[in-house]
ZAVONU-456379 format. One record per residue: residue number from 1; x, y, z of N, C-alpha, C in turn. Coordinates in steps of 0.2 Angstrom, whole numbers, plus 2048, in hexadecimal, padded with zeros to 3 digits. Layout:
ZAVONU-456379
<node seq="NUM" n_east="X" n_north="Y" n_up="Z" ca_east="X" ca_north="Y" ca_up="Z" c_east="X" c_north="Y" c_up="Z"/>
...
//
This chain:
ZAVONU-456379
<node seq="1" n_east="B3D" n_north="2CF" n_up="7C8" ca_east="B3A" ca_north="2D6" ca_up="7CA" c_east="B3F" c_north="2DA" c_up="7CE"/>
<node seq="2" n_east="B41" n_north="2E0" n_up="7CB" ca_east="B46" ca_north="2E4" ca_up="7CE" c_east="B43" c_north="2E8" c_up="7D4"/>
<node seq="3" n_east="B48" n_north="2E8" n_up="7D9" ca_east="B46" ca_north="2ED" ca_up="7DF" c_east="B4B" c_north="2F3" c_up="7DE"/>
<node seq="4" n_east="B49" n_north="2F9" n_up="7DE" ca_east="B4D" ca_north="2FF" ca_up="7DD" c_east="B4D" c_north="303" c_up="7E3"/>
<node seq="5" n_east="B52" n_north="306" n_up="7E4" ca_east="B53" ca_north="30B" ca_up="7EA" c_east="B52" c_north="312" c_up="7E8"/>
<node seq="6" n_east="B4E" n_north="316" n_up="7EC" ca_east="B4C" ca_north="31D" ca_up="7EA" c_east="B4E" c_north="321" c_up="7F0"/>
<node seq="7" n_east="B50" n_north="328" n_up="7EE" ca_east="B51" ca_north="32D" ca_up="7F3" c_east="B4C" c_north="333" c_up="7F2"/>
<node seq="8" n_east="B48" n_north="334" n_up="7F6" ca_east="B43" ca_north="33A" ca_up="7F5" c_east="B47" c_north="341" c_up="7F5"/>
<node seq="9" n_east="B45" n_north="345" n_up="7F0" ca_east="B48" ca_north="34B" ca_up="7EF" c_east="B46" c_north="350" c_up="7F4"/>
<node seq="10" n_east="B41" n_north="34F" n_up="7F7" ca_east="B3E" ca_north="354" ca_up="7FC" c_east="B41" c_north="352" c_up="803"/>
<node seq="11" n_east="B3F" n_north="34C" n_up="806" ca_east="B40" ca_north="34A" ca_up="80D" c_east="B46" c_north="346" c_up="80D"/>
<node seq="12" n_east="B49" n_north="344" n_up="808" ca_east="B4F" ca_north="340" ca_up="808" c_east="B4F" c_north="339" c_up="80A"/>
<node seq="13" n_east="B48" n_north="337" n_up="80B" ca_east="B47" ca_north="330" ca_up="80E" c_east="B4A" c_north="32B" c_up="808"/>
<node seq="14" n_east="B4D" n_north="325" n_up="80A" ca_east="B4F" ca_north="320" ca_up="806" c_east="B4A" c_north="31A" c_up="806"/>
<node seq="15" n_east="B48" n_north="318" n_up="801" ca_east="B43" ca_north="312" ca_up="801" c_east="B44" c_north="30E" c_up="7FB"/>
<node seq="16" n_east="B41" n_north="308" n_up="7FB" ca_east="B42" ca_north="303" ca_up="7F6" c_east="B3B" c_north="302" c_up="7F3"/>
<node seq="17" n_east="B3B" n_north="300" n_up="7EC" ca_east="B34" ca_north="2FF" ca_up="7E9" c_east="B35" c_north="2F9" c_up="7E4"/>
<node seq="18" n_east="B31" n_north="2F4" n_up="7E5" ca_east="B31" ca_north="2EF" ca_up="7E0" c_east="B2D" c_north="2F1" c_up="7DA"/>
<node seq="19" n_east="B30" n_north="2F0" n_up="7D4" ca_east="B2C" ca_north="2F1" ca_up="7CE" c_east="B2B" c_north="2EB" c_up="7CA"/>
<node seq="20" n_east="B25" n_north="2EB" n_up="7C8" ca_east="B22" ca_north="2E5" ca_up="7C5" c_east="B24" c_north="2E4" c_up="7BD"/>
<node seq="21" n_east="B27" n_north="2EA" n_up="7BB" ca_east="B29" ca_north="2EA" ca_up="7B4" c_east="B30" c_north="2ED" c_up="7B3"/>
<node seq="22" n_east="B33" n_north="2ED" n_up="7AD" ca_east="B39" ca_north="2F1" ca_up="7AC" c_east="B38" c_north="2F7" c_up="7A9"/>
<node seq="23" n_east="B33" n_north="2FA" n_up="7AA" ca_east="B31" ca_north="301" ca_up="7A7" c_east="B36" c_north="306" c_up="7A9"/>
<node seq="24" n_east="B3B" n_north="309" n_up="7A5" ca_east="B40" ca_north="30D" ca_up="7A7" c_east="B3D" c_north="314" c_up="7AA"/>
<node seq="25" n_east="B38" n_north="316" n_up="7A7" ca_east="B35" ca_north="31C" ca_up="7AA" c_east="B32" c_north="31B" c_up="7B1"/>
<node seq="26" n_east="B2F" n_north="316" n_up="7B3" ca_east="B2D" ca_north="314" ca_up="7BA" c_east="B33" c_north="313" c_up="7BE"/>
<node seq="27" n_east="B38" n_north="310" n_up="7BC" ca_east="B3E" ca_north="30E" ca_up="7C0" c_east="B42" c_north="314" c_up="7C1"/>
<node seq="28" n_east="B42" n_north="319" n_up="7BD" ca_east="B46" ca_north="31F" ca_up="7BE" c_east="B43" c_north="324" c_up="7C3"/>
<node seq="29" n_east="B3D" n_north="324" n_up="7C4" ca_east="B3A" ca_north="329" ca_up="7C9" c_east="B33" c_north="326" c_up="7CC"/>
<node seq="30" n_east="B32" n_north="327" n_up="7D2" ca_east="B2C" ca_north="325" ca_up="7D5" c_east="B2A" c_north="32A" c_up="7DB"/>
<node seq="31" n_east="B25" n_north="329" n_up="7DE" ca_east="B23" ca_north="32E" ca_up="7E4" c_east="B25" c_north="32C" c_up="7EA"/>
<node seq="32" n_east="B27" n_north="330" n_up="7EF" ca_east="B29" ca_north="32E" ca_up="7F6" c_east="B23" c_north="32C" c_up="7F9"/>
<node seq="33" n_east="B23" n_north="327" n_up="7FD" ca_east="B1E" ca_north="324" ca_up="801" c_east="B1C" c_north="329" c_up="807"/>
<node seq="34" n_east="B21" n_north="32D" n_up="809" ca_east="B20" ca_north="331" ca_up="80F" c_east="B1D" c_north="338" c_up="80D"/>
<node seq="35" n_east="B20" n_north="33B" n_up="808" ca_east="B1D" ca_north="342" ca_up="807" c_east="B1A" c_north="343" c_up="800"/>
<node seq="36" n_east="B1B" n_north="33E" n_up="7FC" ca_east="B18" ca_north="33E" ca_up="7F5" c_east="B1C" c_north="342" c_up="7F0"/>
<node seq="37" n_east="B22" n_north="344" n_up="7F2" ca_east="B26" ca_north="348" ca_up="7ED" c_east="B2A" c_north="343" c_up="7E8"/>
<node seq="38" n_east="B2C" n_north="346" n_up="7E3" ca_east="B30" ca_north="342" ca_up="7DE" c_east="B36" c_north="33F" c_up="7E1"/>
<node seq="39" n_east="B37" n_north="339" n_up="7E0" ca_east="B3D" ca_north="335" ca_up="7E2" c_east="B41" c_north="332" c_up="7DD"/>
<node seq="40" n_east="B46" n_north="334" n_up="7DB" ca_east="B4A" ca_north="331" ca_up="7D6" c_east="B4E" c_north="32B" c_up="7D8"/>
<node seq="41" n_east="B4F" n_north="326" n_up="7D4" ca_east="B53" ca_north="320" ca_up="7D6" c_east="B5A" c_north="322" c_up="7D9"/>
<node seq="42" n_east="B5C" n_north="31F" n_up="7DE" ca_east="B62" ca_north="320" ca_up="7E1" c_east="B67" c_north="31B" c_up="7DF"/>
<node seq="43" n_east="B6D" n_north="31D" n_up="7DC" ca_east="B72" ca_north="318" ca_up="7DA" c_east="B78" c_north="318" c_up="7DF"/>
<node seq="44" n_east="B77" n_north="31C" n_up="7E4" ca_east="B7D" ca_north="31B" ca_up="7E9" c_east="B7D" c_north="315" c_up="7ED"/>
<node seq="45" n_east="B82" n_north="313" n_up="7F0" ca_east="B82" ca_north="30D" ca_up="7F4" c_east="B7F" c_north="30F" c_up="7FB"/>
<node seq="46" n_east="B7C" n_north="30A" n_up="7FE" ca_east="B79" ca_north="30B" ca_up="804" c_east="B7C" c_north="307" c_up="80A"/>
<node seq="47" n_east="B7C" n_north="309" n_up="810" ca_east="B7D" ca_north="305" ca_up="815" c_east="B77" c_north="302" c_up="818"/>
<node seq="48" n_east="B78" n_north="2FC" n_up="81C" ca_east="B72" ca_north="2F9" ca_up="81E" c_east="B73" c_north="2F7" c_up="825"/>
<node seq="49" n_east="B6E" n_north="2F6" n_up="829" ca_east="B6F" ca_north="2F4" ca_up="830" c_east="B6D" c_north="2EC" c_up="831"/>
<node seq="50" n_east="B71" n_north="2E9" n_up="835" ca_east="B70" ca_north="2E2" ca_up="836" c_east="B72" c_north="2E0" c_up="83D"/>
<node seq="51" n_east="B6F" n_north="2DB" n_up="840" ca_east="B72" ca_north="2D9" ca_up="847" c_east="B79" c_north="2D8" c_up="847"/>
<node seq="52" n_east="B7C" n_north="2D6" n_up="842" ca_east="B83" ca_north="2D5" ca_up="842" c_east="B88" c_north="2DA" c_up="83E"/>
<node seq="53" n_east="B84" n_north="2DE" n_up="83A" ca_east="B88" ca_north="2E3" ca_up="836" c_east="B85" c_north="2EA" c_up="838"/>
<node seq="54" n_east="B89" n_north="2EF" n_up="83B" ca_east="B86" ca_north="2F5" ca_up="83C" c_east="B85" c_north="2F9" c_up="836"/>
<node seq="55" n_east="B83" n_north="2FF" n_up="837" ca_east="B81" ca_north="304" ca_up="831" c_east="B88" c_north="306" c_up="82E"/>
<node seq="56" n_east="B8D" n_north="305" n_up="831" ca_east="B94" ca_north="307" ca_up="82E" c_east="B96" c_north="302" c_up="829"/>
<node seq="57" n_east="B93" n_north="2FC" n_up="829" ca_east="B95" ca_north="2F7" ca_up="825" c_east="B9B" c_north="2F2" c_up="828"/>
<node seq="58" n_east="B9D" n_north="2F4" n_up="82E" ca_east="BA2" ca_north="2F0" ca_up="831" c_east="B9F" c_north="2EA" c_up="835"/>
<node seq="59" n_east="BA2" n_north="2E5" n_up="835" ca_east="BA0" ca_north="2DF" ca_up="839" c_east="BA0" c_north="2E1" c_up="841"/>
<node seq="60" n_east="B9B" n_north="2DE" n_up="844" ca_east="B9B" ca_north="2DF" ca_up="84B" c_east="B9F" c_north="2DA" c_up="84E"/>
<node seq="61" n_east="BA1" n_north="2DB" n_up="854" ca_east="BA5" ca_north="2D7" ca_up="858" c_east="BA1" c_north="2D0" c_up="85A"/>
<node seq="62" n_east="BA4" n_north="2CB" n_up="85A" ca_east="BA1" ca_north="2C4" ca_up="85C" c_east="B9E" c_north="2C5" c_up="863"/>
<node seq="63" n_east="B98" n_north="2C2" n_up="864" ca_east="B96" ca_north="2C2" ca_up="86B" c_east="B9A" c_north="2BE" c_up="86F"/>
<node seq="64" n_east="B9A" n_north="2BF" n_up="876" ca_east="B9F" ca_north="2BB" ca_up="87A" c_east="B9E" c_north="2B3" c_up="879"/>
<node seq="65" n_east="B98" n_north="2B1" n_up="878" ca_east="B96" ca_north="2AA" ca_up="877" c_east="B9A" c_north="2A7" c_up="872"/>
<node seq="66" n_east="B9C" n_north="2AB" n_up="86D" ca_east="BA0" ca_north="2A8" ca_up="867" c_east="BA7" c_north="2A9" c_up="867"/>
<node seq="67" n_east="BA9" n_north="2AE" n_up="86B" ca_east="BB1" ca_north="2AF" ca_up="86C" c_east="BB5" c_north="2A9" c_up="86E"/>
<node seq="68" n_east="BB3" n_north="2A6" n_up="873" ca_east="BB6" ca_north="2A0" ca_up="875" c_east="BB6" c_north="29A" c_up="870"/>
<node seq="69" n_east="BB1" n_north="299" n_up="86D" ca_east="BB0" ca_north="294" ca_up="868" c_east="BB5" c_north="296" c_up="862"/>
<node seq="70" n_east="BB5" n_north="29C" n_up="860" ca_east="BBA" ca_north="29E" ca_up="85A" c_east="BC1" c_north="29E" c_up="85D"/>
<node seq="71" n_east="BC2" n_north="2A0" n_up="863" ca_east="BC9" ca_north="2A0" ca_up="865" c_east="BCC" c_north="299" c_up="865"/>
<node seq="72" n_east="BC8" n_north="294" n_up="868" ca_east="BCB" ca_north="28D" ca_up="868" c_east="BCB" c_north="28A" c_up="861"/>
<node seq="73" n_east="BC6" n_north="28C" n_up="85C" ca_east="BC6" ca_north="28A" ca_up="855" c_east="BCD" c_north="28C" c_up="852"/>
<node seq="74" n_east="BCE" n_north="292" n_up="853" ca_east="BD4" ca_north="295" ca_up="84F" c_east="BDB" c_north="291" c_up="852"/>
<node seq="75" n_east="BDB" n_north="28F" n_up="858" ca_east="BE1" ca_north="28C" ca_up="85B" c_east="BE1" c_north="284" c_up="859"/>
<node seq="76" n_east="BDB" n_north="282" n_up="856" ca_east="BDB" ca_north="27A" ca_up="855" c_east="BD9" c_north="276" c_up="85B"/>
<node seq="77" n_east="BD7" n_north="279" n_up="860" ca_east="BD5" ca_north="276" ca_up="866" c_east="BCD" c_north="274" c_up="866"/>
<node seq="78" n_east="BCC" n_north="26E" n_up="862" ca_east="BC6" ca_north="26C" ca_up="860" c_east="BC1" c_north="26B" c_up="866"/>
<node seq="79" n_east="BC4" n_north="267" n_up="86B" ca_east="BBF" ca_north="265" ca_up="871" c_east="BBD" c_north="26B" c_up="875"/>
<node seq="80" n_east="BC2" n_north="270" n_up="876" ca_east="BC0" ca_north="276" ca_up="879" c_east="BBB" c_north="27A" c_up="875"/>
<node seq="81" n_east="BBC" n_north="27A" n_up="86E" ca_east="BB8" ca_north="27E" ca_up="86A" c_east="BB1" c_north="27B" c_up="86A"/>
<node seq="82" n_east="BB0" n_north="274" n_up="86A" ca_east="BAA" ca_north="271" ca_up="86B" c_east="BA6" c_north="273" c_up="871"/>
<node seq="83" n_east="BAA" n_north="273" n_up="876" ca_east="BA7" ca_north="274" ca_up="87D" c_east="BA4" c_north="27C" c_up="87D"/>
<node seq="84" n_east="BA8" n_north="280" n_up="87A" ca_east="BA6" ca_north="287" ca_up="879" c_east="BA0" c_north="288" c_up="875"/>
<node seq="85" n_east="B9F" n_north="284" n_up="870" ca_east="B9A" ca_north="284" ca_up="86B" c_east="B93" c_north="282" c_up="86E"/>
<node seq="86" n_east="B94" n_north="27E" n_up="874" ca_east="B8E" ca_north="27C" ca_up="878" c_east="B89" c_north="281" c_up="879"/>
<node seq="87" n_east="B83" n_north="281" n_up="876" ca_east="B7E" ca_north="286" ca_up="877" c_east="B7E" c_north="28C" c_up="872"/>
<node seq="88" n_east="B84" n_north="28C" n_up="86E" ca_east="B84" ca_north="291" ca_up="86A" c_east="B83" c_north="28F" c_up="863"/>
<node seq="89" n_east="B86" n_north="289" n_up="861" ca_east="B84" ca_north="287" ca_up="85A" c_east="B85" c_north="27F" c_up="85A"/>
<node seq="90" n_east="B80" n_north="27B" n_up="859" ca_east="B80" ca_north="274" ca_up="859" c_east="B84" c_north="272" c_up="853"/>
<node seq="91" n_east="B84" n_north="275" n_up="84D" ca_east="B87" ca_north="273" ca_up="847" c_east="B8F" c_north="274" c_up="849"/>
<node seq="92" n_east="B91" n_north="27A" n_up="84C" ca_east="B98" ca_north="27B" ca_up="84D" c_east="B9B" c_north="276" c_up="852"/>
<node seq="93" n_east="B97" n_north="274" n_up="857" ca_east="B99" ca_north="270" ca_up="85C" c_east="B9A" c_north="269" c_up="859"/>
<node seq="94" n_east="B96" n_north="266" n_up="854" ca_east="B97" ca_north="260" ca_up="851" c_east="B9D" c_north="260" c_up="84D"/>
<node seq="95" n_east="B9E" n_north="266" n_up="849" ca_east="BA4" ca_north="267" ca_up="845" c_east="BAA" c_north="266" c_up="849"/>
<node seq="96" n_east="BAA" n_north="269" n_up="84F" ca_east="BB0" ca_north="269" ca_up="853" c_east="BB2" c_north="262" c_up="856"/>
<node seq="97" n_east="BAC" n_north="25F" n_up="858" ca_east="BAD" ca_north="258" ca_up="85A" c_east="BB0" c_north="253" c_up="855"/>
<node seq="98" n_east="BAD" n_north="254" n_up="84F" ca_east="BB0" ca_north="250" ca_up="849" c_east="BB7" c_north="252" c_up="848"/>
<node seq="99" n_east="BB9" n_north="258" n_up="848" ca_east="BC0" ca_north="25A" ca_up="847" c_east="BC5" c_north="257" c_up="84D"/>
<node seq="100" n_east="BC2" n_north="257" n_up="853" ca_east="BC6" ca_north="254" ca_up="859" c_east="BC7" c_north="24D" c_up="858"/>
<node seq="101" n_east="BC2" n_north="249" n_up="855" ca_east="BC2" ca_north="242" ca_up="854" c_east="BC7" c_north="240" c_up="84E"/>
<node seq="102" n_east="BC8" n_north="245" n_up="84A" ca_east="BCD" ca_north="244" ca_up="844" c_east="BD4" c_north="245" c_up="846"/>
<node seq="103" n_east="BD5" n_north="249" n_up="84B" ca_east="BDC" ca_north="24B" ca_up="84D" c_east="BDF" c_north="245" c_up="852"/>
//
């Protein structure tokens, strides 16, 4: 089932709509949920907001708790990376401990 993006002709609101069929007439135009005006399908690319990705699409800087972990990981300092991963990522901590044991 396709989800399409629409932009209202009147109020310019962007919204998504799940269509239960592939009816091209229904997919091409729908009504705006805010004002009821005609809303054609929008083919432009859109940005989105996420906790780690801003609306500009650029990646956010790592939180401080991850910086030390990544710093030591890049340098191959596995024991320090494991210590920095404590309380941040149990998976990463175990991975760093395994690499330290291999070296």
